[in-house]
Backbone of each chain as ProteinMPNN parsed JSONL, in Angstrom:
{"seq_chain_A": "DAGVIQSPRHEVTEMGQEVTLRCKPISGHDYLFWYRQTMMRGLELLIYFNNNVPIDDSGMPEDRFSAKMPNASFSTLKIQPSEPRDSAVYFCASSRFGTAEAFFGQGTRLTVV", "coords_chain_A": {"N_chain_A": [[44.463, 64.011, 119.49], [46.697, 64.803, 122.293], [45.477, 65.722, 124.51], [45.075, 68.033, 127.394], [48.119, 69.33, 128.56], [50.096, 69.286, 131.263], [52.807, 70.482, 133.287], [55.305, 70.702, 136.014], [54.239, 67.417, 136.986], [54.419, 66.935, 139.727], [55.658, 69.141, 142.288], [57.784, 70.149, 144.656], [58.699, 72.645, 146.815], [60.67, 75.174, 148.684], [59.53, 77.435, 151.026], [59.241, 80.88, 149.96], [60.524, 80.486, 147.493], [60.38, 80.806, 143.883], [57.86, 79.518, 141.832], [56.928, 78.028, 138.855], [54.305, 76.896, 136.892], [53.354, 74.95, 134.117], [51.242, 74.803, 131.063], [49.852, 73.274, 128.291], [47.29, 73.653, 126.073], [44.592, 72.023, 124.649], [44.97, 71.775, 121.048], [43.476, 74.094, 119.047], [41.557, 74.97, 120.783], [40.104, 77.897, 122.362], [39.907, 78.861, 124.752], [41.263, 78.989, 127.925], [41.88, 77.835, 131.187], [42.861, 78.319, 134.576], [42.772, 76.521, 137.522], [42.592, 75.995, 141.031], [42.739, 73.377, 143.483], [41.772, 72.437, 146.691], [41.214, 70.803, 149.716], [39.903, 72.318, 151.542], [38.783, 74.533, 150.252], [37.812, 73.543, 147.796], [37.322, 73.454, 144.201], [38.681, 76.058, 142.733], [38.384, 78.759, 140.495], [41.069, 80.466, 138.987], [41.975, 82.086, 137.078], [41.138, 83.095, 133.679], [41.67, 82.81, 130.079], [41.029, 84.099, 126.953], [41.571, 83.435, 123.552], [44.334, 84.003, 124.159], [44.373, 86.289, 125.686], [44.012, 87.551, 128.934], [41.017, 87.327, 130.66], [39.534, 87.425, 132.995], [40.673, 87.813, 136.074], [40.009, 87.692, 138.602], [39.919, 85.908, 140.436], [42.432, 85.197, 141.296], [44.585, 84.823, 144.073], [46.368, 86.491, 145.421], [48.817, 89.195, 144.679], [51.057, 87.874, 144.464], [50.656, 85.809, 142.79], [50.738, 85.166, 139.293], [49.956, 85.06, 135.807], [50.369, 84.006, 132.624], [49.905, 84.035, 128.863], [51.537, 83.382, 126.308], [51.213, 82.495, 123.816], [48.944, 80.582, 121.647], [49.422, 78.051, 122.403], [50.502, 77.738, 124.897], [50.863, 78.401, 128.395], [51.46, 79.863, 131.48], [51.62, 79.646, 135.064], [52.566, 81.549, 137.668], [54.089, 81.741, 140.816], [55.216, 83.785, 143.165], [56.68, 85.223, 145.885], [56.605, 81.754, 146.918], [54.377, 80.252, 149.262], [53.551, 78.232, 152.171], [50.729, 77.974, 152.401], [49.981, 77.854, 149.725], [50.074, 75.346, 148.895], [48.763, 72.932, 146.874], [46.543, 71.274, 144.456], [47.036, 72.279, 141.064], [45.155, 72.835, 138.293], [44.982, 72.91, 134.771], [42.856, 73.819, 132.225], [40.999, 73.502, 129.116], [38.945, 74.89, 126.565], [36.636, 75.095, 123.743], [34.99, 77.72, 122.35], [31.378, 77.565, 122.313], [31.288, 74.907, 122.073], [30.795, 73.548, 124.414], [32.015, 71.618, 127.179], [34.902, 71.956, 129.461], [38.127, 70.8, 129.209], [40.293, 69.031, 131.191], [43.618, 69.081, 132.356], [46.141, 66.883, 133.843], [46.909, 67.926, 136.113], [48.992, 69.692, 138.476], [50.648, 68.86, 141.341], [51.368, 70.801, 144.032], [53.559, 71.388, 146.59], [54.491, 73.311, 149.187], [57.057, 73.829, 151.41]], "CA_chain_A": [[45.114, 64.978, 120.394], [46.996, 64.36, 123.581], [44.765, 66.301, 125.712], [45.76, 69.252, 128.014], [49.26, 68.652, 129.026], [50.654, 70.105, 132.419], [54.074, 70.234, 133.776], [55.485, 69.288, 136.134], [53.209, 66.823, 137.822], [54.62, 67.29, 141.095], [56.507, 70.1, 142.581], [58.164, 70.441, 145.996], [59.49, 73.805, 146.877], [60.727, 75.83, 149.861], [58.776, 78.84, 150.987], [59.94, 81.969, 149.477], [60.899, 80.213, 146.164], [59.503, 81.037, 142.816], [57.335, 78.391, 141.207], [56.304, 78.102, 137.475], [53.527, 75.778, 136.391], [53.065, 75.079, 132.729], [50.159, 74.082, 130.498], [49.661, 73.228, 126.955], [45.991, 73.456, 125.86], [44.321, 71.228, 123.307], [45.006, 72.691, 119.745], [42.133, 74.731, 118.56], [40.849, 75.609, 121.89], [40.484, 79.32, 122.451], [39.767, 79.313, 126.013], [42.23, 78.457, 128.847], [41.555, 78.122, 132.622], [43.639, 77.844, 135.642], [42.015, 76.19, 138.705], [43.228, 75.452, 142.201], [41.916, 72.52, 144.139], [42.179, 72.139, 147.854], [40.396, 70.159, 150.558], [39.114, 73.351, 152.289], [38.023, 75.493, 149.243], [37.335, 72.843, 146.597], [37.902, 73.955, 142.991], [38.556, 77.683, 142.501], [38.701, 79.374, 139.22], [41.967, 81.593, 139.328], [42.104, 82.987, 135.91], [40.986, 82.401, 132.286], [42.136, 83.49, 128.917], [40.41, 83.814, 125.676], [42.499, 83.979, 122.574], [45.583, 84.451, 124.712], [44.041, 87.382, 126.565], [43.424, 87.398, 130.337], [39.768, 88.013, 130.669], [39.055, 87.464, 134.384], [41.747, 87.198, 136.97], [39.445, 88.036, 139.981], [40.25, 84.6, 141.423], [43.938, 85.124, 141.727], [44.523, 85.132, 145.355], [47.24, 87.607, 145.761], [49.735, 89.59, 143.796], [52.186, 86.784, 144.329], [50.315, 84.951, 141.607], [50.533, 85.871, 137.942], [49.689, 84.071, 134.686], [50.656, 84.588, 131.099], [49.589, 83.132, 127.896], [52.263, 84.202, 125.255], [50.734, 82.17, 122.495], [47.865, 79.774, 121.728], [49.693, 76.683, 122.806], [51.468, 77.746, 126.127], [50.531, 79.267, 129.427], [52.414, 79.703, 132.835], [51.003, 80.104, 136.329], [53.875, 81.676, 138.507], [53.789, 82.149, 142.262], [56.556, 84.41, 143.647], [57.227, 84.083, 146.468], [55.663, 80.807, 147.345], [53.988, 80.113, 150.788], [52.923, 76.926, 152.471], [49.311, 77.953, 151.912], [49.883, 77.86, 148.299], [50.189, 73.954, 148.479], [47.421, 72.534, 146.37], [46.675, 70.642, 143.188], [46.669, 73.211, 140.19], [44.674, 72.332, 137.216], [44.738, 73.808, 133.842], [41.811, 73.246, 131.417], [40.883, 74.27, 127.876], [37.751, 74.67, 126.013], [36.339, 75.695, 122.486], [33.678, 78.367, 122.558], [30.18, 77.069, 121.768], [31.104, 73.418, 122.036], [30.585, 72.833, 125.636], [32.711, 71.424, 128.3], [36.191, 72.213, 129.495], [38.949, 69.502, 129.324], [41.392, 69.209, 132.156], [45.084, 68.328, 132.471], [46.393, 65.88, 135.016], [47.272, 68.758, 137.344], [50.329, 69.908, 139.184], [50.527, 68.858, 142.797], [52.469, 71.709, 144.526], [53.78, 71.436, 147.961], [55.535, 74.387, 149.669], [57.534, 73.473, 152.718]], "C_chain_A": [[45.555, 64.367, 121.829], [46.292, 64.908, 124.755], [45.492, 67.589, 126.168], [46.932, 68.588, 128.726], [49.961, 69.778, 130.16], [52.042, 69.579, 132.881], [54.542, 71.174, 134.885], [54.272, 68.675, 136.812], [53.265, 66.908, 139.262], [55.773, 68.219, 141.328], [56.694, 70.289, 144.101], [59.103, 71.605, 146.224], [59.689, 74.338, 148.295], [60.059, 77.201, 149.977], [59.881, 79.916, 150.591], [60.54, 81.781, 147.966], [59.895, 80.454, 145.128], [59.123, 79.634, 142.116], [56.594, 78.733, 139.803], [55.639, 76.91, 137.097], [53.244, 75.988, 134.988], [51.959, 74.28, 132.141], [50.199, 74.328, 128.994], [48.241, 72.85, 126.681], [45.774, 72.609, 124.737], [44.27, 72.139, 122.126], [43.632, 72.876, 119.271], [41.169, 75.237, 119.627], [41.151, 77.067, 122.101], [40.175, 79.796, 123.799], [40.721, 78.467, 126.965], [41.909, 78.826, 130.369], [42.57, 77.643, 133.55], [42.81, 77.702, 136.894], [43.041, 75.753, 139.752], [42.235, 74.592, 142.993], [42.523, 72.146, 145.459], [41.07, 71.507, 148.664], [39.365, 71.245, 151.034], [38.287, 74.177, 151.226], [37.681, 74.765, 147.99], [38.098, 73.414, 145.291], [37.64, 75.391, 142.829], [39.063, 78.009, 141.203], [39.721, 80.543, 139.502], [41.827, 82.662, 138.228], [41.62, 82.361, 134.689], [41.32, 83.38, 131.375], [41.241, 83.139, 127.757], [41.359, 84.463, 124.569], [43.771, 84.648, 123.099], [45.508, 85.607, 125.521], [43.531, 87.149, 127.798], [41.968, 88.037, 130.304], [39.239, 88.304, 132.067], [40.159, 87.006, 135.307], [41.316, 87.51, 138.483], [39.675, 86.863, 141.066], [41.615, 84.326, 141.753], [43.97, 85.656, 142.991], [45.201, 86.398, 145.767], [48.138, 88.025, 144.588], [50.886, 88.669, 143.581], [52.043, 85.893, 143.217], [50.214, 85.742, 140.348], [50.478, 84.752, 136.88], [49.901, 84.795, 133.484], [50.224, 83.381, 130.018], [50.291, 83.626, 126.601], [51.731, 83.706, 123.865], [49.527, 80.981, 122.68], [48.096, 78.39, 122.383], [50.428, 76.636, 124.078], [50.813, 78.691, 127.074], [51.315, 78.897, 130.675], [51.615, 80.283, 133.851], [52.193, 80.347, 137.244], [53.35, 82.225, 139.945], [55.207, 82.543, 142.719], [56.315, 85.424, 144.632], [56.243, 83.097, 146.888], [55.521, 80.779, 148.861], [53.495, 78.7, 150.997], [51.472, 76.862, 152.138], [49.057, 77.746, 150.627], [49.727, 76.371, 147.856], [48.756, 73.541, 148.12], [47.582, 71.722, 145.077], [46.256, 72.039, 142.137], [46.328, 72.601, 138.95], [44.661, 73.366, 136.046], [43.606, 72.978, 132.892], [41.631, 74.151, 130.184], [39.556, 73.897, 127.381], [37.589, 75.442, 124.691], [34.993, 76.469, 122.653], [32.657, 77.874, 121.73], [30.232, 75.599, 121.521], [31.168, 72.767, 123.227], [31.902, 72.759, 126.601], [34.256, 71.703, 128.221], [37.054, 70.755, 129.809], [40.097, 69.762, 130.348], [42.654, 68.489, 131.915], [45.121, 67.534, 133.59], [46.65, 66.647, 136.16], [48.604, 68.715, 137.844], [50.05, 69.881, 140.752], [51.619, 69.617, 143.441], [52.433, 71.713, 146.039], [54.884, 72.421, 148.385], [55.813, 74.135, 151.229], [58.246, 74.599, 153.441]], "O_chain_A": [[44.848, 63.55, 122.419], [46.554, 64.527, 125.895], [46.353, 68.139, 125.481], [46.831, 67.537, 129.358], [50.273, 70.929, 129.856], [52.336, 68.384, 132.842], [54.246, 72.365, 134.789], [53.35, 69.405, 137.176], [52.244, 66.95, 139.95], [56.787, 68.116, 140.638], [55.7, 70.591, 144.762], [60.262, 71.512, 145.822], [58.872, 73.956, 149.132], [60.077, 77.997, 149.038], [61.085, 79.842, 150.837], [60.967, 82.738, 147.321], [58.695, 80.343, 145.375], [59.968, 78.769, 141.883], [55.764, 79.638, 139.72], [56.309, 75.887, 136.96], [52.907, 77.11, 134.61], [51.698, 73.174, 132.616], [50.526, 75.412, 128.512], [47.914, 71.717, 127.036], [46.662, 72.447, 123.9], [43.606, 73.175, 122.168], [42.802, 71.979, 119.128], [40.13, 75.839, 119.354], [42.312, 77.471, 122.035], [40.163, 81.004, 124.038], [40.897, 77.276, 126.71], [41.705, 79.991, 130.71], [43.13, 76.573, 133.312], [42.185, 78.677, 137.312], [44.127, 75.25, 139.462], [41.076, 74.966, 143.173], [43.629, 71.606, 145.484], [39.929, 71.706, 148.245], [38.151, 71.072, 150.926], [37.106, 74.428, 151.465], [37.23, 75.458, 147.078], [39.276, 73.77, 145.321], [36.502, 75.858, 142.794], [40.139, 77.544, 140.829], [39.345, 81.511, 140.165], [41.61, 83.857, 138.432], [41.665, 81.133, 134.609], [41.316, 84.581, 131.646], [40.768, 82.011, 127.622], [41.812, 85.607, 124.59], [44.224, 85.675, 122.593], [46.539, 85.976, 126.083], [42.498, 86.479, 127.815], [41.817, 89.201, 129.933], [38.573, 89.315, 132.289], [40.521, 85.83, 135.271], [42.125, 87.568, 139.41], [39.602, 86.974, 142.29], [41.945, 83.341, 142.414], [43.504, 86.776, 143.203], [44.607, 87.267, 146.406], [48.222, 87.298, 143.599], [51.59, 88.738, 142.573], [52.987, 85.288, 142.707], [49.675, 86.848, 140.326], [50.934, 83.632, 137.114], [49.661, 85.992, 133.334], [50.206, 82.171, 130.241], [49.606, 84.286, 125.819], [51.805, 84.435, 122.877], [49.258, 80.546, 123.799], [47.181, 77.696, 122.824], [50.978, 75.58, 124.393], [50.252, 79.699, 126.643], [51.756, 77.763, 130.862], [50.961, 81.303, 133.632], [52.832, 79.356, 137.596], [52.392, 82.98, 140.113], [56.178, 81.788, 142.666], [55.768, 86.471, 144.285], [55.114, 83.471, 147.208], [56.395, 81.209, 149.614], [53.06, 78.051, 150.046], [50.99, 75.84, 151.649], [47.906, 77.446, 150.31], [49.343, 76.083, 146.723], [47.774, 73.731, 148.838], [48.718, 71.51, 144.653], [45.282, 72.74, 142.411], [47.151, 71.824, 138.466], [44.373, 74.542, 136.271], [43.52, 71.75, 132.852], [42.013, 75.321, 130.163], [39.038, 72.816, 127.66], [38.343, 76.395, 124.491], [33.989, 75.884, 123.06], [32.877, 77.718, 120.529], [29.357, 75.051, 120.85], [31.522, 71.59, 123.281], [32.68, 73.702, 126.741], [34.847, 71.697, 127.141], [36.644, 69.836, 130.518], [40.78, 70.778, 130.218], [42.7, 67.408, 131.328], [44.131, 67.488, 134.321], [46.625, 66.066, 137.245], [49.314, 67.731, 137.638], [49.357, 70.722, 141.323], [52.755, 69.143, 143.423], [51.414, 72.001, 146.666], [56.037, 72.326, 147.967], [54.953, 74.226, 152.106], [58.701, 74.417, 154.57]]}, "seq_chain_B": "ELKVEQNPLFLSMQEGKNYTIYCNYSTTSDRLYWYRQDPGKSLESLFVLLSNGAVKQEGRLMASLDTKARLSTLHITAAVHDLSATYFCAVDMYGNQFYFGTGTSLTVIP", "coords_chain_B": {"N_chain_B": [[27.123, 87.113, 144.024], [28.123, 84.149, 142.628], [26.815, 80.928, 143.55], [27.413, 77.531, 143.822], [25.97, 74.8, 144.84], [26.116, 71.477, 146.077], [24.611, 68.549, 147.201], [24.23, 65.37, 148.588], [27.295, 66.019, 150.477], [28.88, 63.967, 151.017], [28.451, 60.502, 150.339], [27.39, 57.374, 150.979], [26.706, 54.4, 149.759], [24.986, 51.185, 149.184], [25.785, 48.564, 146.971], [23.795, 48.17, 144.164], [21.794, 49.724, 144.893], [19.579, 52.803, 144.573], [20.298, 56.318, 143.905], [20.252, 59.923, 144.285], [22.04, 62.735, 143.457], [22.197, 66.206, 143.999], [22.29, 69.42, 142.682], [22.385, 72.66, 143.129], [22.198, 76.097, 142.046], [22.837, 79.61, 141.959], [22.482, 81.58, 140.157], [21.18, 82.777, 136.897], [21.444, 80.302, 134.265], [21.981, 78.433, 131.499], [23.594, 76.326, 130.941], [25.065, 73.444, 132.072], [27.377, 71.239, 133.635], [28.596, 68.031, 134.321], [31.078, 66.301, 136.202], [33.509, 63.713, 136.961], [35.691, 62.764, 139.197], [38.407, 60.731, 140.109], [40.23, 59.659, 142.887], [43.162, 61.42, 143.329], [43.34, 61.882, 140.652], [42.665, 63.542, 137.507], [39.874, 65.629, 136.282], [37.157, 64.284, 134.76], [35.014, 64.64, 131.958], [31.509, 64.025, 132.202], [28.736, 64.658, 131.499], [26.898, 66.927, 129.508], [24.827, 69.465, 129.702], [22.63, 71.509, 128.081], [20.305, 72.928, 127.9], [17.015, 73.899, 129.151], [15.337, 71.191, 130.664], [16.808, 69.245, 129.572], [18.074, 65.961, 129.23], [20.363, 63.507, 129.938], [21.913, 60.363, 129.474], [23.926, 57.829, 130.587], [25.031, 54.619, 130.842], [24.717, 53.566, 134.119], [24.112, 56.165, 135.042], [22.327, 59.139, 135.131], [21.569, 62.396, 134.06], [19.947, 65.468, 134.605], [18.435, 68.682, 133.819], [17.009, 71.528, 135.215], [16.249, 74.479, 134.355], [14.82, 76.544, 135.399], [14.248, 76.04, 138.04], [16.806, 76.236, 138.728], [18.255, 73.894, 139.074], [20.087, 70.834, 139.056], [20.15, 67.391, 138.506], [21.816, 64.232, 139.252], [21.41, 61.083, 138.711], [21.797, 57.784, 140.191], [21.595, 54.545, 139.175], [21.147, 51.473, 140.477], [23.65, 50.967, 141.882], [27.242, 50.367, 141.309], [30.499, 49.313, 142.501], [32.596, 50.5, 140.951], [31.558, 53.035, 140.342], [32.383, 54.65, 142.432], [33.659, 57.645, 143.416], [34.487, 61.191, 143.233], [31.943, 63.525, 142.374], [31.228, 66.381, 140.471], [29.354, 69.13, 139.84], [29.287, 71.723, 137.401], [28.729, 75.087, 136.703], [28.142, 77.168, 133.907], [28.97, 80.353, 133.515], [28.52, 83.311, 131.76], [29.25, 82.365, 129.291], [31.504, 79.942, 128.778], [32.876, 80.263, 131.174], [33.457, 78.405, 133.959], [32.106, 77.402, 136.821], [32.547, 75.44, 139.881], [30.781, 73.222, 141.708], [30.788, 71.95, 145.12], [31.275, 69.337, 145.21], [30.463, 65.765, 145.532], [31.293, 63.253, 147.28], [31.203, 59.914, 146.62], [31.02, 56.659, 147.74], [30.702, 53.359, 147.14], [29.39, 50.506, 148.417], [30.164, 47.102, 148.668]], "CA_chain_B": [[28.103, 86.119, 143.955], [27.482, 82.919, 142.171], [27.071, 79.822, 144.537], [26.876, 76.299, 143.229], [25.912, 73.822, 145.963], [25.692, 70.181, 145.848], [24.339, 67.746, 148.247], [25.018, 65.52, 149.832], [28.687, 66.117, 150.251], [29.359, 62.575, 151.249], [27.333, 59.634, 150.092], [27.796, 56.057, 150.962], [25.52, 53.638, 149.321], [25.276, 49.837, 148.861], [25.663, 48.222, 145.582], [22.491, 48.002, 143.76], [20.723, 50.89, 145.305], [19.593, 53.963, 143.663], [20.387, 57.414, 144.763], [20.347, 61.013, 143.453], [22.893, 63.848, 143.742], [21.629, 67.431, 143.65], [23.175, 70.55, 142.244], [21.715, 73.913, 142.997], [22.953, 77.195, 141.696], [22.213, 80.78, 142.355], [22.261, 82.466, 139.029], [20.627, 82.116, 135.609], [22.428, 79.627, 133.365], [21.342, 77.178, 130.874], [24.644, 75.372, 130.569], [25.61, 72.858, 133.247], [28.228, 70.042, 133.315], [28.9, 67.082, 135.438], [32.505, 65.781, 135.991], [33.852, 62.796, 137.768], [37.172, 62.724, 139.603], [38.833, 59.681, 140.886], [41.329, 60.044, 143.825], [44.636, 61.731, 142.955], [43.33, 62.073, 139.268], [42.061, 64.67, 136.945], [38.452, 65.69, 136.167], [36.659, 63.673, 133.416], [33.574, 65.202, 131.735], [30.498, 62.955, 132.152], [27.649, 65.028, 130.782], [26.851, 68.292, 129.094], [23.342, 69.777, 129.665], [22.667, 72.834, 127.428], [18.982, 73.611, 127.81], [16.155, 73.433, 130.096], [14.717, 69.981, 130.303], [17.873, 68.369, 129.015], [18.307, 64.655, 130.084], [21.466, 62.675, 129.346], [22.106, 59.098, 130.287], [25.225, 56.982, 130.26], [25.057, 53.521, 131.802], [23.944, 53.842, 135.416], [24.175, 57.426, 135.41], [21.486, 60.046, 134.33], [21.625, 63.68, 134.526], [18.826, 66.369, 134.024], [18.5, 70.182, 134.225], [15.715, 72.299, 135.262], [16.903, 75.941, 134.567], [13.948, 77.568, 136.117], [14.43, 75.848, 139.453], [18.317, 76.258, 138.867], [18.567, 72.554, 139.678], [20.444, 69.714, 138.103], [20.348, 66.112, 139.381], [22.638, 63.191, 138.8], [20.772, 59.951, 139.371], [22.538, 56.676, 140.095], [20.801, 53.424, 139.259], [21.817, 50.129, 140.723], [25.174, 51.413, 142.11], [28.37, 49.38, 141.428], [31.707, 49.744, 143.078], [33.242, 51.414, 139.893], [31.066, 54.332, 140.437], [32.995, 55.298, 143.521], [34.491, 58.807, 142.924], [33.732, 62.397, 143.531], [31.291, 64.026, 141.219], [31.242, 67.747, 140.579], [28.645, 69.831, 138.762], [29.763, 72.922, 137.126], [27.764, 75.961, 135.852], [28.793, 78.03, 133.006], [28.476, 81.673, 133.527], [28.888, 84.336, 130.618], [29.69, 81.662, 128.272], [32.92, 79.471, 128.94], [33.306, 80.346, 132.611], [32.939, 77.278, 134.637], [32.196, 77.453, 138.389], [32.268, 74.346, 140.211], [30.144, 72.994, 143.072], [31.551, 71.605, 146.237], [31.661, 67.994, 144.972], [29.949, 64.717, 146.175], [32.13, 62.07, 147.34], [30.454, 58.742, 146.645], [31.33, 55.446, 148.013], [29.651, 52.283, 146.911], [29.899, 49.649, 149.343], [29.633, 45.851, 148.316]], "C_chain_B": [[27.519, 84.737, 143.568], [27.734, 81.732, 143.13], [26.498, 78.553, 143.765], [27.142, 75.25, 144.47], [25.389, 72.505, 145.625], [25.346, 69.455, 147.203], [23.738, 66.353, 147.87], [26.421, 65.632, 149.409], [29.345, 64.819, 150.264], [28.144, 61.672, 150.998], [27.919, 58.234, 150.189], [26.654, 55.131, 150.724], [25.979, 52.153, 149.023], [25.147, 49.687, 147.5], [24.223, 47.804, 145.328], [21.402, 48.827, 144.119], [20.765, 52.005, 144.39], [19.735, 55.265, 144.566], [20.59, 58.649, 143.783], [21.074, 62.113, 144.108], [22.184, 65.172, 143.381], [22.529, 68.511, 143.534], [22.292, 71.692, 142.048], [22.684, 75.082, 142.751], [22.1, 78.483, 141.769], [21.955, 81.806, 141.305], [21.648, 81.919, 137.768], [21.801, 81.566, 134.751], [21.742, 78.551, 132.859], [22.301, 76.126, 130.348], [24.926, 74.803, 132.011], [26.246, 71.521, 132.927], [28.438, 69.273, 134.575], [30.175, 66.365, 135.013], [32.616, 64.755, 137.06], [35.342, 62.954, 137.978], [37.505, 61.573, 140.57], [40.029, 60.205, 141.747], [42.792, 60.182, 143.218], [44.67, 61.921, 141.374], [42.728, 63.346, 138.926], [40.519, 64.73, 136.834], [38.031, 65.138, 134.622], [35.133, 64.007, 133.203], [32.653, 63.988, 131.639], [29.246, 63.488, 131.302], [27.681, 66.563, 130.534], [25.364, 68.578, 128.904], [23.239, 71.333, 129.249], [21.316, 73.562, 127.337], [18.059, 73.05, 128.913], [15.291, 72.194, 129.734], [15.661, 68.881, 129.827], [18.152, 67.153, 129.966], [19.426, 64.03, 129.308], [21.717, 61.367, 130.143], [23.319, 58.4, 129.671], [25.289, 55.862, 131.303], [24.249, 53.675, 132.894], [23.778, 55.178, 135.806], [23.176, 58.364, 134.51], [21.413, 61.449, 134.909], [20.519, 64.492, 133.951], [19.16, 67.81, 134.636], [17.366, 70.838, 134.037], [16.215, 73.692, 135.633], [16.018, 76.987, 135.337], [14.103, 77.305, 137.524], [15.94, 76.018, 139.765], [18.712, 74.951, 139.583], [18.986, 71.528, 138.628], [20.389, 68.445, 139.0], [21.115, 65.096, 138.628], [22.06, 61.936, 139.529], [21.576, 58.619, 139.158], [21.598, 55.555, 140.187], [21.601, 52.159, 139.542], [23.374, 50.378, 140.828], [26.125, 50.193, 142.052], [29.556, 50.06, 141.914], [32.514, 50.757, 142.146], [32.799, 52.715, 139.918], [31.642, 55.184, 141.569], [33.905, 56.377, 143.139], [33.76, 60.053, 143.561], [33.201, 63.118, 142.281], [31.007, 65.546, 141.482], [30.233, 68.239, 139.542], [29.375, 71.253, 138.546], [28.748, 73.761, 136.161], [28.536, 76.911, 134.932], [28.285, 79.477, 132.972], [29.132, 82.559, 132.334], [29.491, 83.594, 129.539], [31.179, 81.22, 128.458], [33.553, 80.007, 130.14], [32.791, 79.577, 133.497], [33.148, 77.504, 136.099], [31.654, 76.136, 139.028], [31.589, 74.195, 141.568], [31.12, 72.266, 144.017], [31.843, 69.948, 145.997], [30.857, 67.032, 145.974], [30.837, 63.578, 146.114], [31.298, 60.8, 147.533], [31.263, 57.495, 146.843], [30.346, 54.266, 147.91], [30.268, 51.045, 147.617], [29.351, 48.176, 148.854], [28.635, 45.187, 149.22]], "O_chain_B": [[26.538, 84.27, 144.147], [28.896, 81.563, 143.502], [25.399, 78.518, 143.211], [28.242, 74.96, 144.942], [24.354, 72.374, 144.971], [25.862, 69.861, 148.244], [22.892, 66.217, 146.986], [26.783, 65.411, 148.253], [30.321, 64.609, 149.544], [27.01, 61.986, 151.362], [28.899, 57.951, 149.499], [25.698, 55.127, 151.499], [27.132, 51.896, 148.676], [24.513, 50.495, 146.822], [23.558, 47.184, 146.158], [20.25, 48.665, 143.717], [21.677, 52.219, 143.591], [19.366, 55.295, 145.74], [21.024, 58.475, 142.644], [20.764, 62.432, 145.256], [21.536, 65.139, 142.335], [23.523, 68.548, 144.259], [21.557, 71.803, 141.067], [23.834, 75.055, 143.19], [20.873, 78.463, 141.662], [21.275, 82.802, 141.55], [21.6, 80.703, 137.586], [22.859, 82.161, 134.547], [21.024, 77.814, 133.534], [21.995, 75.249, 129.54], [25.009, 75.544, 132.99], [25.761, 70.764, 132.087], [28.454, 69.786, 135.694], [30.399, 65.925, 133.885], [31.884, 64.863, 138.043], [36.115, 63.236, 137.062], [36.963, 61.47, 141.67], [40.739, 61.115, 141.319], [43.443, 59.258, 142.731], [45.74, 62.09, 140.789], [42.327, 64.146, 139.771], [39.906, 63.794, 137.347], [38.526, 65.535, 133.567], [34.23, 63.749, 133.999], [33.034, 62.995, 131.02], [28.776, 62.742, 130.443], [28.356, 67.335, 131.215], [24.723, 67.99, 128.034], [23.683, 72.239, 129.954], [21.212, 74.653, 126.777], [18.258, 71.979, 129.487], [14.632, 72.143, 128.696], [15.278, 67.717, 129.714], [18.4, 67.254, 131.167], [19.396, 64.046, 128.077], [21.712, 61.366, 131.374], [23.618, 58.416, 128.476], [25.559, 56.104, 132.479], [23.059, 53.922, 132.7], [23.296, 55.391, 136.918], [23.244, 58.322, 133.282], [21.217, 61.637, 136.11], [20.146, 64.214, 132.811], [19.884, 68.065, 135.599], [16.734, 70.833, 132.98], [16.523, 74.073, 136.763], [16.433, 78.052, 135.795], [14.103, 78.277, 138.279], [16.328, 75.953, 140.932], [19.428, 74.966, 140.584], [18.401, 71.366, 137.557], [20.595, 68.558, 140.208], [21.059, 65.105, 137.398], [22.198, 61.764, 140.74], [21.996, 58.36, 138.03], [20.824, 55.506, 141.143], [22.602, 51.863, 138.89], [24.181, 50.025, 139.969], [25.862, 49.149, 142.649], [29.666, 51.279, 141.78], [33.031, 51.76, 142.638], [33.574, 53.593, 139.539], [31.366, 56.383, 141.613], [34.932, 56.066, 142.537], [32.726, 60.001, 144.228], [33.906, 63.29, 141.287], [30.598, 65.923, 142.581], [30.282, 67.759, 138.409], [29.969, 71.812, 139.468], [28.141, 73.326, 135.182], [29.597, 77.385, 135.34], [27.219, 79.735, 132.413], [30.322, 82.386, 132.071], [30.286, 84.208, 128.827], [32.057, 82.07, 128.305], [34.768, 80.204, 130.119], [31.686, 79.883, 133.946], [34.263, 77.769, 136.55], [30.512, 75.745, 138.789], [31.83, 74.993, 142.474], [32.254, 72.019, 143.605], [32.697, 69.411, 146.702], [30.603, 67.427, 147.112], [31.113, 63.002, 145.061], [30.715, 60.652, 148.608], [32.205, 57.309, 146.074], [29.295, 54.248, 148.55], [31.419, 50.65, 147.432], [28.141, 48.068, 148.655], [28.164, 44.09, 148.919]]}, "name": "protein", "num_of_chains": 2, "seq": "DAGVIQSPRHEVTEMGQEVTLRCKPISGHDYLFWYRQTMMRGLELLIYFNNNVPIDDSGMPEDRFSAKMPNASFSTLKIQPSEPRDSAVYFCASSRFGTAEAFFGQGTRLTVVELKVEQNPLFLSMQEGKNYTIYCNYSTTSDRLYWYRQDPGKSLESLFVLLSNGAVKQEGRLMASLDTKARLSTLHITAAVHDLSATYFCAVDMYGNQFYFGTGTSLTVIP"}
């Protein structure tokens, strides 16, 4: 398996623009997680899905953030409108229930100017 | 609110020395994971600890879990430069909900 695949790897956008981050989890994994990593706040769990259904989105910072998982092989994290404080590395991870750890994608480095 | 705390946050050690990184967490859990992150890279799974008293070893790294004390340790033996990285512990709450510690940035000096 190719692992968790995220795109794009880097994104630079202007404040106010819409940003969409994409993730393809490992096949057969039924959990998908979105994390945000910053120097100040470390790794924050934003939202996670089980069998494509959002289970807990309490980590989503504001209504500007939304996430979807239309099928088992694809998820998006959207920020609209983006702000400079959204600049961070966004990681997607997936896991299979009962078999332990989450596997991480390479991350998307988002810069909002 | 779940808290996962690591110490130290920064660790600079000489090659050949031993040291331990500590991970304390504030809620009941019997699943704990250790990850490694190199600068600008993703997180790589190192150890999976699934029960009280679990001990796992890989090379110069050994991880253990004490669920009663809510404490996990990552012990480094005879450090080498290649171990320089940031190490995270993560606690699994409610099954498959991973909360990460603050991270320990390790630098091994020749």
